[in-house]
C-alpha positions as CSV (number, residue, x, y, z in Angstrom):
1,X,-1.4,78.2,-25.5
2,X,-2.7,76.0,-22.8
3,X,-2.8,77.5,-19.3
4,X,-4.0,76.7,-16.3
5,X,-6.6,79.3,-14.5
6,X,-3.9,80.2,-11.9
7,X,-1.2,80.8,-14.8
8,X,-3.8,83.1,-16.8
9,X,-4.9,85.1,-13.5
10,X,-1.0,85.6,-12.4
11,X,-0.2,86.6,-15.9
12,X,-3.0,89.4,-15.8
13,X,-2.0,90.5,-12.3
14,X,1.7,90.5,-13.2
15,X,1.1,92.4,-16.7
16,X,2.7,89.4,-18.5
17,X,1.2,89.7,-22.1
18,X,0.2,86.5,-24.0
19,X,2.7,87.4,-26.8
20,X,5.6,87.4,-24.4
21,X,4.4,84.1,-23.0
22,X,4.4,82.8,-26.8
23,X,7.6,84.2,-27.2
24,X,8.9,82.4,-24.1
25,X,7.5,79.1,-25.3
26,X,8.9,79.4,-28.8
27,X,12.5,80.6,-28.2
28,X,13.1,80.3,-24.4
29,X,15.5,77.9,-22.6
30,X,14.2,75.2,-20.5
31,X,15.6,73.6,-17.3
32,X,14.2,71.1,-14.6
33,X,12.1,72.8,-12.0
34,X,10.9,69.6,-10.4
35,X,8.1,67.0,-10.1
36,X,8.3,66.5,-13.8
37,X,7.8,70.6,-14.9
38,X,10.2,72.8,-16.1
39,X,11.2,76.5,-15.8
40,X,11.4,78.1,-19.0
41,X,13.1,81.6,-19.5
42,X,14.9,83.8,-21.7
43,X,18.7,83.5,-21.5
44,X,21.3,85.2,-23.8
45,X,20.9,82.4,-26.6
46,X,17.4,82.8,-26.6
47,X,17.6,87.0,-26.7
48,X,19.7,86.3,-29.8
49,X,16.9,84.0,-31.3
50,X,14.4,86.7,-30.5
51,X,16.8,89.4,-32.2
52,X,16.8,87.3,-35.6
53,X,13.3,86.8,-35.4
54,X,12.0,90.2,-34.5
55,X,14.9,92.4,-35.8
56,X,14.2,96.1,-35.1
57,X,11.4,95.1,-32.9
58,X,13.7,93.4,-30.5
59,X,14.8,96.4,-28.9
60,X,11.2,97.1,-27.8
61,X,10.7,93.4,-26.6
62,X,13.8,93.7,-24.7
63,X,12.2,95.4,-21.6
64,X,9.5,92.8,-21.3
65,X,11.7,89.7,-21.5
66,X,12.7,89.4,-17.6
67,X,10.0,86.6,-17.0
68,X,9.8,83.0,-16.9
69,X,7.2,80.4,-16.7
70,X,6.8,76.9,-15.1
71,X,5.4,74.5,-17.6
72,X,3.8,70.9,-16.6
73,X,4.9,67.6,-18.2
74,X,1.8,67.8,-20.2
75,X,2.6,71.1,-21.6
76,X,0.2,73.0,-19.5
77,X,1.7,76.5,-18.3
78,X,1.3,76.5,-14.6
79,X,2.4,79.9,-13.6
80,X,4.4,83.0,-14.9
81,X,6.3,85.4,-13.0
82,X,9.1,88.4,-13.4
83,X,12.5,87.3,-12.7
84,X,14.0,88.8,-9.5
85,X,17.0,87.1,-9.0
86,X,19.5,85.4,-11.6
87,X,18.9,82.0,-12.5
88,X,21.4,79.8,-11.1
89,X,22.3,76.6,-13.4
90,X,23.7,73.5,-11.6
């Protein structure tokens, strides 16, 4: 996982574990965030993919999945944060 210094600090400050970031990159849904970056988050389909992957552990993981990451065009994670509002798709 290739994170900027800013992203690793923010993940630690916001208590977003590296495992959740890995799951986000592996199963998350992506949408453009501007300047070539993309926002990766867990939508309903991504949560179903995690359910299939993790089985009974998925119910435990559910409380940690309200996060997103901004990923640069070179696949470096710029920042991570908790979702405070619903992501609106255009």
